NUKOL-231434 format. One record per residue: residue in three letters; x, y, z of N, C-alpha, C, O in turn. Coordinates in steps of 0.2 Angstrom, whole numbers, plus 5000, padded with zeros to 4 digits. Layout:
BEGIN
AlaXYZXYZXYZXYZ ...
//
This chain:
BEGIN
Met478449485219478749495213479149535209478949595208 Glu479649505207480149525203479949565198479449545194 Lys480149635195479849665189480649665183481249675185 Arg480449645178480849645173481049735169480749785168 Ala481949705168482149755166482149795158482149855156 Leu481949705155481749745147482149775143482049825139 His482749765144483449775138483949715140483949685145 Ser484449695133484749685131485449665138485849715139 Pro485649615141486049625144486649685144486649725140 Asp487149685150487449725150488049685150488149655156 Leu488649675145489149645146489749655150490149615152 Thr489849725152490349755153490149735161490649715163 Ala489649745165489349715171489449635171489449625177 Arg489449605168489649545167490149515166490249465169 Asn490649545164491349525161491649555168492249525168 Ile491549615174491849615180491549565185491849555190 Glu490949545184490749485190491249425186491249385190 Arg491549405182491949355181492649385183492949345184 Ile492949425183493649445185493549465191494049465195 Ala492849465194492849465202492949395204493149385209 Glu492649345200492549265203493249245203493449225209 Leu493849265197494449265199494949305202495449285203 Phe494749345204495149405208494649455210494549505206 Pro494349435217494049475220494349525222494049585221 Gln494849525224495349575225495349645223495349695227 Val495349655217495349695213494749745211494649795207 Ile494149695216493249745214493449805218493649805224 Thr493149845215492949905220492149925219491649905218 Glu492449995222491650025220491750075218492150105222 Thr491250125212491350185212490650205210490150175210 Arg490650275207489850305207489850315198490250345194 Asp489150265195488950285188489050375187489350415190 Ala488550385179488450465180487750455183487550495187 Gly487450425182486850445188486850445197486450445202 Gly487550445195487550445205487750375209488150375214 Asn487450315207487350255209487850225210488250235205 Val487950195216488550155217488550095214488050055214 Thr489150075210489250005207489849985207490250035206 Leu490049925206490549885204491049915199490849935193 Ala491649925200492249955196492849885196492849835200 Val493249885193493949865192494449905194494449965192 Asp494849885199495449915200495949885195496249835195 Phe496049945191496749915186497249905189497549855187 Asp497549945194498149955197498149895200498649865199 Leu497749865204497649805206497649735201497749685203 Leu497349765196497249685190497949695189498249645190 Arg498349735187498949735186499449705190499849665186 Gln499549715197499849665200499849595200500249555199 Glu499049585201499049505197499249475192499549425192 Leu499249515186499649505179500249535178500349565173 Ser500649525184501249585182501749535174502049565169 Asp501749475176502149435173501849425166501949385162 His501149485164500949445157500549515155500249515150 Val500549565157500049625155500849645151501449635153 Val500549695144500949735142500749785142500249795140 Glu501349835145501149915146501149965142501649945138 Gly500850015140500950055137501050045130500849995126 Ser501350095127501850085120502050015119502049995113 Gln502349975124502749925120502449885114501849875114 Glu503049855109502549825104502449765104502749725108 Arg501849745101501549675104501149655096500649685094 Tyr501249605093500849595088500349595090500149575096 Gln499649615085498949635084498849685080499049745079 Leu498249655076497849705073497649765076497349755082 Asp497749835074497649895077497349935071497549925066 Trp496849975073496450025068496150075073495950055079 Pro496050145069495650195074495050165073494850135068 Gly494750165080493950185085494150095085493650055083 Lys494750065087494549985087494049975095493549945096 Arg494550035101494150035107493450025106493149975107 Asp493250095104492650105102492250045101491850025105 Ala492350015093492049965092491949895098491449865098 Ala492649895102492449855107492049875113491949835118 Phe491849945113491449965119490949945116490649915120 Arg490649935108489949955106489949885107489449875111 Ala490049825106490049745107489649725115489149685116 Asn490049785118489749785125489149825129488749795133 Thr489049875126488449905129487749865127487649835122 Pro487149875132486649855132486249885126486549935124 Val485749885124485149905118484349885121484049835122 Ala484349965123483449955125483049945118482749995115 Lys482949875116482449855110482449795112482649765117 Thr481849775105481449725109481249705098481249735093 Leu481049635099480749615092479949595092479549565095 Arg479749635087478949645087478749575082479049565077 Pro478349525083478249475079477849505072477449545074 Val477849485066477249505062476849445058477049405054 Arg476449445060476049375057476149385051476549355048 Asp475749445048475649445040476349425037476149385033 Glu476849435037477449425035477649345035477949325030 Ser477349315039477649255039477249215037476749225034 Val477649135039477149065036477549035042478149025044 Asp476649005043476648955047476848965051477248925054 Phe476749035055477149075063476949025070477349035074 Asp476548995070476148945077476648885076476748865082 Thr476948845072477248805070477848795068478048735068 Thr478148855065478848855063479548865066479548925068 Lys479948835068480648845070481148915068481448935072 Asn481048925062481348995059481449055062481249065068 Leu481549085060481749145062482049195055482449185051 Phe481649255056481849305049481749375053481149405054 Ile482249405056482449485061482449525055482749505050 Glu482049565055482249645050482549695055482249705060 Gly482949715054483349775057484249745058484549705056 Asp484449815062485149795064485349735064484949695067 Asn485949715061486149645067486649645071486849585073 Leu486949725073487349705079486849725087487049705092 Glu486249765086485549775091485449675091485449645096 Val485249635084484949585085485449545089485149505093 Leu486149545089486449505090486349515097486249465100 Lys486249565099486549585107485549555109485449545115 Leu485249555105484249555108484549475108484549455114 Leu484849425104484849375103485249315109485249255110 Arg485549355111486249355115485949285122486149225123 Glu485449305125485249265130484849205129485049155132 Ser484449215123484049165120484649105117484449045118 Tyr485149115114485449065109486149075112486549095107 Leu486349075118487149085120487149025119486648985121 Gly487849005116488148925112487548865110487448805112 Lys487148905107486548875106486748855096486648805093 Val486948905093487148905087487848865085488448865088 Lys487548815078488048755078488548805072489148795071 Leu488148845068488548875061488248935061487748955062 Ile488848975058488549045058488949055050489549065048 Tyr488349055046488849095039488549155038488049175038 Ile489249215034488849275034489449285028490049275028 Asp489049315024489349355018489249445019488949485015 Pro489649455023489649545025490049575017490449555013 Pro489549655018490149685012490649685011491049695016 Tyr490849675004491849655007492149725003492649724999 Asn491749785006492049835006492549854998493149844999 Thr492449864991492349874988492649934986493049954982 Gly492249964989492250054988491650074986491550134985 Asn491050004983490350034980490050024984489650064986 Asp489949954987489449954994489549974999490150005001 Phe488949975003488749995010489049975015489049905016 Val489250005021489349975029488950005035488750065036 Tyr488949975037488450015045488850065048489350055050 Glu488550115048488950165052488650205060488350255062 Asp489050125063488950135070489150195072489650215070 Asp488850245078489150305080489550285088489250275093 Phe490050285088490550285093490850345097491350345100 Ala490350385095490850455098490350485105490450535108 Glu489950435106489450475113489650425118489950365117 Ser489350445124489550425132489150345131488950325125 Ser489150315136488650265138488250295139487850295134 Thr487950345145487550375144487150395140486550385141 Glu487250425134486950465130486650405125486150405122 Tyr487150345124486950285119486350265122485850245119 Leu486150255130485750205133485250255130484750245127 Ala485350315132484750365132484350345123483750335121 Arg484850355120484750365111484250305111483650305110 Ser484650265112484550185110483650175110483350145106 Gly483450205117482750165119482350235117481750235118 Gln482550285114482050365109482050355102481550385099 Lys482450315099482750335092482250305088481950255090 Ser482250345082481650315076481750235075482150195077 Glu481350225073481250135070481750125064481950065063 Thr481950185060482350165055482950215056483150235051 Gly483350245064483750275067484350245063484650295060 Val484650185062485350155059485450165051485150165047 Arg486150185051486050235044486650155040487150125043 Leu486450155035487150135030487250195026486850235023 Val488050205026488550235022488850195018489050145018 Ala488950255012489450205007490250235009490350295011 Asn490750175009491350165012491850165005492050115002 Thr491850235002492350254996493150224998493250215004 Glu493750204995494450234995494250294996494750304999 Ala493950334996494250404996494250425005494550455009 Asn493850385005493750405015494250395016494550355011 Gly494650425021495350395025495250335029495650285030 Arg494650345032494650285038494150225033493750195036 Phe494250205027494250165022494150085025493550055024 His494850055027494849985031494550005037494149965039 Ser494650055041494550055050493750045047493349995047 Asp493550095045492750085046492450025047491950005051 Trp492749985040492449905040492649855045492349805047 Leu493049875047493449845054493049855060492849815065 Ser492949915059492549945066491749905066491349895071 Met491449895060490949875060490849805060490249785061 Met491349765058491549695058491649685067491349655071 Tyr492149705067492349675077492049665081492049605083 Pro491249735084490849705087490449665086490149635091 Arg490149635079489849595077490049525076489649475074 Leu490849525076491249445075491049415084490749365086 Lys491349475087491349475095490549405100490449355104 Leu490149475096489549445099489249365095488949325098 Ala489249375088489349315087489749255089489649195087 Arg490249265093490549185094490349175099490449125100 Ser489949215105489549195111489149155110488949115113 Leu488849165103488249105101488249045098487849005098 Leu488949025096489148965095489248915099489348925105 Thr489048845098489148795101489848795103490348835102 Glu489848725107490748735109490948695103491548695103 Asp490548665098490648625092490548665086490448645081 Gly490548745087490148775082490748815076491348825077 Ile490348825072490948835066490648915063490148935062 Val491048935062490849015058491249025053491849035053 Ile490949045048491049035039490949115037490549145040 Val491349145033491449215033491549215027492049185025 Ala491149235023491249235015491649335013491349385014 Ile492249335010492649395008492949385000493149334997 Asp492949434998493549434993494149484995494349505000 Asp494549484989495349514992495349584993495949604994 His494849624995494949704995495049675004495549685006 Glu494749645008494949655016494949565018494749545024 His495049545016495349445016496049435022496149395026 Ala496349495018496949495024496749505031496849465035 Asn496449575033496349615038495649555040495649565046 Leu495249505039494949495041495049435045494849415051 Arg495449395041495949325042496149375050495849365055 Val496549415051496949445057496449465062496549465068 Leu495849495058495349505064495049435066495049415072 Leu494949395062494649325067495049285070494849245073 Asp495749305070496149275073496049295079495849245082 Gln495949335082495749385088495349385089495249395095 Val494849375086494149355091494149305091493649295095 Phe494349235089494549175089494949145092494949095096 Gly495349185091496049135091496149105088495849065085 Ser497049125085497549085077497449025077497449005072 Asp497248985085497348905083496548895082496348845085 Ser496148925079495548925079495448935071494948945068 Phe495748925069495648935061495748865059496148825062 Leu495248845053495348775051495248775043495248725041 Ala495248815040495348825032495448895030495548945034 Asn495348905025495548965019495048945013495348955008 Val494648925012494148895007494248955001494049015002 Val494648924994494648964989494148964984494348904982 Trp493548984981493148994977493349024972493549084973 Gln493449004965493449034957492649034955492348984955 Gly492349084954491749104953491549124949490949114947 Gly492149164944492249194939492849234936493249254940 Ser492949244930493549274926493549324921493049334917 Lys493949354921494049434917494649424912495249434913 Asn494349394907494849404903495349454900495949444897 Asp495149514901495249574901495749614906496049674905 Ala495749574913496149594918496849604916497049574911 Arg497249644919497749644919498349614920498849634917 Phe498149554926498649524930498549454930498849404927 Thr497949444934497649384932497049374930496849424927 Ser496649334929495949334928495549354932495049394931 Gln495549344939495349374945494749334947494749274946 Gly494249354949493749314950493749254957493549194957 Leu493949284961494149244967493749264972493649324973 Asp493349214976493049234984493349174989493549124986 Tyr493349184993493749164999492949135003492349145002 Met493449095009492749075013493349055019493849005018 Leu493349105026493949095032493449055036492849065036 Ile493748995039493148935043493548965047494049005045 Tyr493248955054493648955061493248915066492648905064 Gly493448875072492848835076493048855083493548855085 Arg492448875087492348895094492948855096493448885098 Asn492848795095493348775102493648705097493248665097 Val494348705093494448645089494548575092494348515090 Gln494748595100495048525104494648485104494748425102 Arg493648525106493048495106493048445100492848385101 Leu493248485094492948455087493348405086493148345083 Val494248405089494548355086494248275093494048215091 Glu494248305098493948245104493348215100493148165103 Leu492948225096492248225094492448185088491948155085 Asp492948175086493148175078492648185071492448145067 Val492648255071492448295068492748285062493348295061 Arg492348255056492748265049492348295043491748265043 Trp492448325040491848375034492148325027492748335024 Thr491648285026491648265019491148285016490648315018 Glu491348265007490748285003490748214999491248175000 Pro490148204994490448164990490848164986491248204986 Lys491048084980491448094976491148114970490648084969 Gln491348144967491148174960491148134954491748124952 Gly490648104951490648024947490547984948490647934944 Ile490247964956490447884958489647854955489647814950 Asp489247874956488447854952488647834945488447784943 Arg489047884942489147864933489647804932489647754928 Val490047794937490547754938490447684938490647634935 Leu489947684943489647604947489147604941488947544942 Ala488747634937488247604932488747574927488547514925 Leu489347594925489647584921490047514922490247484917 Ala490047504928490447444930489547374930489447314928 Ala489047414933488647344931488447334925488147284923 Asp488347394920488347374915488747324911488547274908 Ala489447334914490247284910489947214914489647174910 Trp489947204922489747154924489147104921489147044922 Arg488547144918488047094918488247064909488247014907 Ser488547124905488547104899489247044897489347014892 Ser489547044902490247004904490046924907490446884909 Gly489346894908489146854912489346844917489246784919 His489746894923489846894929490446854929490446804932 Asp491146874923491346834923491946924923491946974920 Ala492446904930492746974934493346994928493347054927 Ala493746964926494146984920493947024916494047084915 Leu493546974912493147004906492947084908493147134905 Ala492447084913492147134915492647214916492647264913 Thr493347184921493647214921493947264915494147314916 Gln494047214909494347244904493547284901493447344901 Thr493147254899492447314897492447384901492547444899 Tyr492347374907492147434912492947484911492847544909 Arg493547464911494247514910494147544904494147604905 Ala494047514898493847554892493347594891493347634887 Gln493047584895492147644898492547694901492647754899 Leu492847664906493247734911493647774908493747834911 Arg493947764903494547804900494047854898494147914900 Lys493547834894493147904888492847944893492547994891 Ile492847914900492447994903493147994908492948024913 Lys493647974907494148004912494148074913494048084919 Ala494148134909494248194909493648234914493648284917 Asp493148184914492348214919492648194927492248204932 Leu493248164927492948114935493648154938494148174936 Glu493448154947494148144948494648094950494448044951 Pro495448114949495848054951495448004956495147944954 Ala495448044963495247974966494547934964494547874967 Val494147944960493747924959493947854951493647794950 Phe494347884946494747864942495047794945494847744942 Arg495447794949495947754951495447694954495747644955 Tyr494847684954494447614956494147584949493647584946 Asp494747554947494647534942494747444937494747434931 Gln494647404943494447334945493947314947493747354951 Ile493547244944492947214945493247154950493747124949 Asp492747144955493147054958492447024956492047044953 Asp492546964959492246884958491446914962491146864963 Glu491246974965490746984966490347034962489747044963 Gly490747064956490247124953490547184956490547234953 Arg490947204963490947254966491547294964492047264963 Val491647354962492147394960492547394966492347384971 Phe493347414964493747394968494447444965494547444959 Gln494847464970495647484970496047424974495947404980 Thr496547414971497047404977497547464981497647524978 Gly497847444987498047494990498647474995498547424998 Asp499347504996499647475002499347445008498747455010 Leu499747415012499547405018500147435023500147395028 Arg500647485024501047505027500747565031500347615030 Lys501147545038500847585043501247655045501747655048 Pro500847715042501247775041501647795048501847845048 Thr501647765054502247775058502047705063501547675065 Pro502747705063502747605067502547625074502747675077 Thr502047575076502047565083502047505086502147455083 Ser501947495093502147425094501747365093501747315095 Arg501247395089500647315087500747325078500347295075 Ser501147355076501147345070501547305065501447295059 Arg501847285070502247225068502347145069502647125074 Tyr502147115065501947045066502147005060502447025055 Glu502046945061501946905054501246885051500746875054 Ile501346865044500546855041500946805035501446815032 Leu500446745037500846695032500546685027499946695028 His500646675021500346675016499846615015499946565019 Pro499346605011498946575014498846495010498446445011 Thr499446495004499646444999500246395003500246345006 Thr500946435002501446425005501546405013501946365015 Gly501046455016501146465024501646495029501746485035 Leu502146535024502746555024502546635026502046665023 Pro502846665030502746745031502946785022503346765018 Val502546835023502746875017503146945020503246955026 Pro503146975016503647025016503247085018502747095015 Met503447125025503347165027503647255027504247275028 His503147285025503547365028504047355032503947305036 Pro504647405033504847445041504447445045504547405050 Asn503947485044503547525047502947465050502447475054 Gly503047405048502447375048501647355045501447375039 Trp501247335048500647355045500147395047500347415053 Val499547425044499347485045498647445049498247475052 Tyr498647375049497947355052498547345060499147355060 Ala497947315065498147285073497947215070497447215066 Pro498347165073498547105072497447065072497247025069 Glu497147095076496447065076496047105071495447085071 Ser496047135068495847205063496147145056495747125052 Met496547135056497047115049496847035048496847005043 Asp496647005054496346935054495546925050495346885047 Gln495246985052494447005051494547025044494047005040 Lys495047075040495247065033495347015029494947015024 Ile495746985031495846935028495246865027495046855022 Arg495046855031494146815034493746815026493546775023 Glu493646915025493246945025493446935015492946945012 Gly494046925011494246925006494647005006494947015000 Arg494647035010494847125007495747085006495747075000 Ile496047075008496847065006496747035001496247004998 Ile497447055000497447004991498347004991498747044992 Phe498346924990499146894992499246884984498846874980 Gly499946884983500146854975500246794976499846764981 Pro500646754972500546684969500746654974500446604976 Asp501346694978501746664985501946704989501846754990 His502646664993502746725001502946794998502746845000 Thr503446774990503946824992503446894989503646934987 Val502746884989502746944984502246984991501946954996 Met502247064992501847094998501147094996500947104990 Pro500747095001500047085000499847164999500147205001 Arg498947164995498947224996498147205002497947145004 Gln497847295001497247285003496647334997496847384994 Lys496047294997495647284992495247364995495147365001 Arg495147414992494547484995493847464989493947454983 Tyr493547454991492647454986492647524986492747564990 Leu492347544978492247604979491447634982491247684982 Asp491247574984490347594986490547604994490147604998 Glu491047604995491047605003491547665002491747685008 Met491747684999492247754999491847824993492147854989 Asp491247834996491047854991491047924993490747964989 Thr491447955000491448025000492148025002492447975004 Gln492548105001493048115002493048195007492548235008 Ala493648195010493748265013493648315008493848315002 Ile493348375012493148445008493648465005494148485008 Lys493648464997494348504995494148594997493548614998 Pro494848634997494748705000494848734992494848794992 Val494848704988494748744981494248734977494148674977 Phe493948754974493448734967493148804964493248864966 Thr492848754960492748814955491748814952491548754951 Arg491448874953490748864951490648934947491048974946 Glu490348934945490049024943489749054946489349034951 Arg489949114946489249144952488549164949488049164951 Ala488649184943487949184938487549144940487049164942 Ser487649084939486849024940486449034946485849024947 Ala486949064952486449074957485949134957485349124959 Ala486249184953485949244950485149234948484549254949 Tyr485349184943484949154937484349114939483749124937 Ala484449074945484149034948483849094953483249084951 Leu483849134957483549174961483049224955482449224955 Lys483249244950482949284945482149244941481649274939 Lys482349154941481849134939481349124946480749144946 Leu481549104950481249094956480649174957480049174956 Leu480949214958480449274958480249314955480049374957 Asp480249274947480149304942480249394940479949434938 Ser480849384942481249464941481949464943482149414945 Asp482249504942483149524942483249584946483349634944 Val483049564953482949594959483549614962483749664964 Phe484049524964484649534967485449524963485749474966 Pro485649544960486149514957486649474957486949444953 Tyr486849504966487449464969487049414976487149424982 Thr486749364973486349314980487149254980487549244976 Lys487049254986487349174987487049124983486449114981 Asp487649064982487349004979487148984985487348984991 Val486548954982486448894987486648824988486648794993 Gly486948804981487248744982487848724986487948674989 Ile488148784984488948804988488448794997488448745001 Leu488148834998487848845005487748765007487948735011 Ser487448745003487148675003487648635008487548615014 Lys488248605002488748585005488948595011488948545015 Trp489148675014489448675020489148665026489348655032 Ile488548685024487948665030487848605031487648595036 Asn487848575026487848485026488748465030488748435035 Ala489148485027489748455030489848475038490048435042 Val489648545039489648535049489048525051488948555056 Thr488548485049487948475053487748405052487248375052 Gln488348365049488048285045487948265054487448225054 Gly488148275058487948235065487748275071487848255076 Asp487348325068486748365070486248395065486348445062 Arg485548345066485448385059484648425063484148425059 Asp484748435069484248475071484648565072484448625074 Ala485248545070485748615072485448685070485048695065 Val485548715072485148785073485748835069486248845072 Ile485548855061486148905057486048975058485448995057 Leu486449025059486249105060486749115054487249095053 Asp486149175050486549195046486449275049485949295052 Phe486949325047486549405050486849445045486849505048 Phe487049455039486949465033486449425027486749405022 Ala485849425027485549385025485349405018485049365015 Gly485649465014485349465010484849445008484349465011 Ser484749415002484049374998484049305002483649265000 Gly484149295006483849225009484149155009483849105012 Ser484749165005484949115003485149055005485148995002 Thr485449075014485449025017484848965019484848905020 Gly484149035021483748975024483348935018482948895019 His483548965012483548915005483748865004483348825002 Ala484548855007484948805007484748775012484848715010 Val484548775019484348745025483548695024483248655027 Met483348735018482548695017482848665015483048615018 Glu482948665007483248595002483848565005484148505002 Leu484148585011484548505013484148455017484148395016 Asn483748495023483048445025482848425022482748365022 Ala482648455017482148405012482548335010482248285009 Ala483348335009483648305005483648235013483348175013 Asp484048255017484048195023483648195029483848175034 Ser482948245027482548235033482748255037482648225041 Gly483148305038483348345044482948395048482448405045 His483048425053482648485054483148535058483148545064 Arg483648565053483948615054483548675054483048675050 Arg483648725059483448785058483848875057484248895061 Tyr483548885053483948965051483549015056482949015059 Ile484049045057483949125060484449165054485049155053 Leu483949215052484249255046484049345047483449365046 Val484449375049484449435050484649485046485249475044 Gln484149555042484249585036484049635037483449645038 Leu484549695038484149775038483849775033483949745028 Asp483249845034482949855028483049905023482749945021 Glu483649885022484049925017483649945009483449905004 Ala483450005008482950005004483449984994484049984992 Val482849984992483049944983482449974980481849994981 Thr482849984973482350044967482049974965482549944962 His481349944965481049894962480249904965480049904971 Pro479949924957479149904957478949864964478649894968 Asn479049824964478749764969478949754977478649714981 Tyr479749794977479949774983480349854985480649894982 Asp480049844992480349924995481149904998481649944996 Thr481349855004481749845003482249765002482049724998 Ile482749755005483049685003482849635006482749585004 Ala482549665014482249605018481349585014481049535014 Asp481149645012480549615007480649565005480449515007 Ile481249564996481549524995481649444997481349394995 Ala482049465003482249395007481449345006481349305003 Arg480949385012480449365015479949335008479649285008 Glu480049365003479649334996480049294995479749244996 Arg480649274993481149214990480949154998480749104997 Leu481049165002480749105008480149105006480149055002 Arg479749125005479049095005478949044999478748984999 Arg479249094992479249044986479648964987479448914986 Ala480248984990480948934989480448874994480448814993 Gly480148904999479848845004479348825000479648784997 Ala478748834997478248814993478448754989478148694989 Gln479148784985479548714980479748674983479748614982 Val479948694987480348644991480048594993480148534992 Lys479548634998478948565001478548514994478348454994 Gln478448554989478048514983478448464980478248404979 Glu479148494980479648434977479848384982479948324980 Ala479748394988479848334991479348284995479548244999 Ala478548314993477948294997478048204998477748175003 Ser478448184994478548104992478948074998478848015000 Leu479448125002480048115004479948115012479948055015 Thr479848185014479648185021478748235022478448285019 Thr478548205028478048255030478048305035477648345036 Asp478548305037478748365042479148425043479248465047 Leu479348415035479648485033479448555035478848565035 Asp479848595038479648655042479948735034480548755033 Val479548735032479748775026479448855028479448895024 Gly479248865034478848935037479348965040479948935040 Phe479149025043479749065046479349105050478849125047 Arg479449125055479249205059479549245059480149255060 Ser479149295057479549395055479549425059478949455060 Leu480049455064479949475067480449555065480849555060 His480249615069480749665067480949685074480649675079 Val481449705073481749755078481349845080481349895076 Ala481149835085480949885088481049935093481149905099 Thr481049995093481150025100480849965107480549915106 Thr481049995114480549945120479749955119479450005119 Asn479549915120478749925121478749965127478249995127 Met479049965131478950025139478750095136478950115130 Ala478250155139478350205138478750225142478850205147 Asp479050285139479450335142479050385147478650425145 Thr479250365153478550405158479050455162478850495167 Leu479550445160480050495165480150555162480450575157 Ser479650595167479550665167479650725171479050735174 Thr480050775174480150835178479450825183478850805180 Ala479550845191478950875194478550915191477950905190 Glu478750955189478551045185478151025180477651055179 Asp478350955175477950955169477150895171476750865168 Leu477250895177476750825178476050855181475950865187 Val475650875176474850885180474550845181474950795180 Gln473850825185473550805186473350735179473550675179 Ile473150755176473050715170473450685168473350625166 Ala474350735167474950675164475050615169475050555167 Leu475050625176474750565180474450525179474750465179 Thr474050525179473450485177473650445168473650385167 Glu473850485165473850445156474550425159474650385154 Ser475150425163475650385163475850335168476350315170 Val475050325170474950255174475150175170475450115171 Asp474750205163474950135158475850125154475950165149 Ser476250105156476750095153476750065149477250035151 Val476450045143476449985138476350055135476050095139 Lys476650075128476650095121475950075118475950015116 Pro475250125117474650115114474750045111474449985112 Asp475350075105475050025097475749965098476149945093 Arg475749935105475749875106475349825109475049835114 Thr475549745104475049705107475249655113475649665117 Asp474749595114475149575120475649515117476149485120 Glu475449505112476249465109476849505108477349475109 Asp476849555106477249615106477649605114478249585114 Leu477349605119477449615125477949535127478449525130 Leu477349475122477849395125478549395122478949375126 Phe478549415116479249425113479849455117480449425117 Gln479749525120480049555124480449515131480949515133 Val479749475133479749435141480149365137480449325140 Leu480049365129480449285129481349305129481749285133 Leu481449355125482249395124482249395134482449345137 Asp482049435136482249435143482449395148482749405153 Trp482049325147482049285152482549215148482549155150 Gly482849245140483349185137483049145135483249095138 Leu482449125132481949075130481949095121481949145119 Asp481949025118481849005113481449055110480949065112 Leu481549095104480849135101480349095095479849115093 Ala480649035095480248995090480048945095480048895092 Leu479848925102479448915104478648905105478348955107 Pro478348845103477548855100477148885103477048845108 Ile476648945104476448995106475448965105475148955099 Thr475048965112474448945110473748995116473648995122 Val473549025109473249075114472449055116472049025112 Glu472349075122471749045126471349095129471549145130 Glu470849085131470449135135470249105141469849065140 Leu470549105149470549105156470249165160470449225160 Val469749145164469349215166468849275162468649335164 Ser468849235156468649315151469149345151469049405152 Arg469949315151470649375148470949315144470949255143 Arg471249355141471649325133472449315138472849355140 Val472549235138473049225140473649185134473549155128 Leu474049195135474649165130475049105133475149105139 Ser475149065130475448985135475848975129475648975123 Val476648965132477248965127477348875131477248845137 Asp477448855125477748785125477548725131477948695134 Asp476848725130476548685135476548715140476548665145 Asp476548765142476348795149477048795153477048805159 Ala477748795148478248815151478148895153478348925159 Leu477948925147477749015153477049025150476849005145 Ile476649065155475949065155476149155155476549175160 Ala475849195151475849265152475149285151474749255147 Cys474849345154474349375155474649465155474849495159 Phe474449495149474549535149473849615152473749675152 Ala473549555153472649605155472749665160473149665165 Lys472249725158472349785163471949765168471649825170 Asp471549695171471349715176471349635178470849595177 Ile471949615182472049545184471649525190471949555195 Thr471249485192470949455196471349385200471849365197 Asp471049365206471249355211471049275207471449235206 Asp470449275204470149195202470649205193470449155189 Leu470949225190471549215185471949215189472249165187 Val472149225194472849205195473049135199473549095198 Lys472249125203472149055205472149005201472148945203 Thr472049025194471548975187472348955184472648905185 Ile472649025182473348995180474048965185474448935182 Ala473948975192474348955197474248875197474748835197 Ala473448855196473248785196473548745190473448685190 Arg473848775184474148755177474948725179475248675177 His475048765185475648745190476448745183476848705182 Pro476348805180476848835174477448845176477448865182 Leu478148835173478648835176478748925176479048935180 Arg478448975172478549035173478049055170477749025165 Ala477649135176477149185174477249235174477649255178 Val477049265170477049345173476549385169476249365165 Phe476449445172475849495170476149575171476749605172 Leu475549595168475749655169475749695174475249705177 Asp476449735177476149765184475749795184475549805190 Ala475449845179475049895180474349855179473849885178 Gly474249785178473649745179473549735185472949715186 Phe473849745192473649725196473049815201473249865200 Ala472649815203472549875205472649905212472549965213 Thr472949865217473349885222473849855223473849795221 Asp474349875226475049825228474749775232475149725232 Ala474249765237473949715239473649665236473549615240 Ala473549665229473449645224473949605223473849545224 Arg474449635220475149595218475449535222475649485220 Ile475149565230475549535234475249465236475549425239 Asn474549465235474249425236474249375231474049315233 Ala474349385225474549345219475149295219475149245216 Glu475549335224476249295225476349245232476749195233 Gln475749275236475549215240475049145238474849095241 Val474749165231474249115228474949055224474848985224 Phe475249075222475749055218476049025223476048965223 Arg476349055230476849015234476648955235476948905233 Glu475648955238475448905242475248845235475348785236 Val475048865229474648825226475348795220475348745218 Ser475748835217476148825213477048845216477348865211 Pro477348825221477948865223478248865218478548915217 Glu478348805212479048795208478848845204479348875203 Thr478348875202478448935198478748995198478549025203 Glu479149025194479449105192478749145192478349125189 Val478749195196478349245195478449305194478649335199 Arg478449345188478749405187478349455184477849435181 Thr478349505183477949585181478449615178479049625180 Ile478049635171478349685168477949755167478249805164 
//
């Protein structure tokens, strides 16, 4: 029966395995710090294999470099002996929700989530510290060895991660920020689906560095957009009014996005208003197209300043009362099928054709003519044009430049929480716009924000699901950063309360629209491993200590704590439904209708093992110390081999 290690995967070891698949001849053996034989890469042999491509020594190359970069990359690969502990009292709809709110250091969380959400996240949206000189950055300790780190990461206190002010007086001002971002972005990339997207908000302080850093992590050909947001202005600024924020957008695999014909669109502003004007003109004209067009155009000019040009150009009403504009029929680039004759419906003679030919293939053009979507001139000397209806062109490609005051987001949060608690919150409307664009074809998408702040991303996901009956899920990660407020101790506390209130509000407003709206969340906290440290020297172990050390689980941990560590270790979704049952007078946890059955009782009996095996779970896990003897453990294995051989059985 396999016993689980219960720490995040060692990514360095995994990378060595990948190299071994490509170049088995470069793999050798060495001894680690503990004297154990382990696999390693012979870099001299690897250089020979890549002799035409390796850049040696100090040879110049194009790259972003800074003091601490190598250590930052190392930090991304080291495993962490941590776990996630569920907190039911902080949660909403714990047993049924698919959303997660995780309190803790996001670097540790990304490592813990890697197995469960590898390649499953559709969108990552983060708004990290802008490095203005006044905000805080994570202080990751890169000075220790891997052995020291592993020892520390299993034993440091729950609040061991530190935030420090990163002022411009710091000689490593930009380097510290880059070292903080680099390992987090590397880990984040692995969580994305093949058609996944990452959006990183930033301002001028680190915009240039961030773009080059994203080029390195995702590849420069994965760049999709640099969105500019004018969120405010300063009239007393010396050179320009400032107030710009950016959103740098990269794709996990741009080729895959092209293959799927992914297009990001948004509603054209003012369409509903324009269609209402046209409907009034159509009614008042007695369904006279010419008179309706005249009346409609007069009203349209009055609101021109409020409309986008793309909407204003729809300035005609046809005989069916539909608003349209005309456009040419030329083919941008000529093809073998773009040049053919079109006969005028009255004269029967060919009409003029653009040198590149027609935009539609012959069969499509015939269909358009039958539908009355091609407008011919009075005779064959006039080139025809096509109709484009406004009610069929109500969306447009998202514009990468927009203006929206940031202050409105802070005011909305203040109103929701009845207190001014978070002055720089993200704008829910803008988040909804981009989440909608990225997930238009996948309303079950997972959205991750590991700089969650006040929880705006979760709020936006709930509002968007209410609007289109989607089932998007969010995973939010926020450090327990202290705040000075009478009602809240940390930013994480603010975010959880915001999600509770926003969820209740969204559910109330959407009551008549959808019945299965998920406005809950499971609250989880990063914690040290559930397993007690039983390492002692022979001299320290008296008989009573040996007796006490038998129980390898920390005394304050519950079976649900152990279950979530098992879910992480097995790479299972942390939002799977969990039911609690009693079997043979023992408490048993069933995950996702017996996809996993866990029993962490300290006295596992043969009857209990047989009862669980009879349910044929995909996986079963027990507490190793729950078996009285090695014989009892072996007997349990035999029961599963006979009754449910398909079950994977493990102990912790």
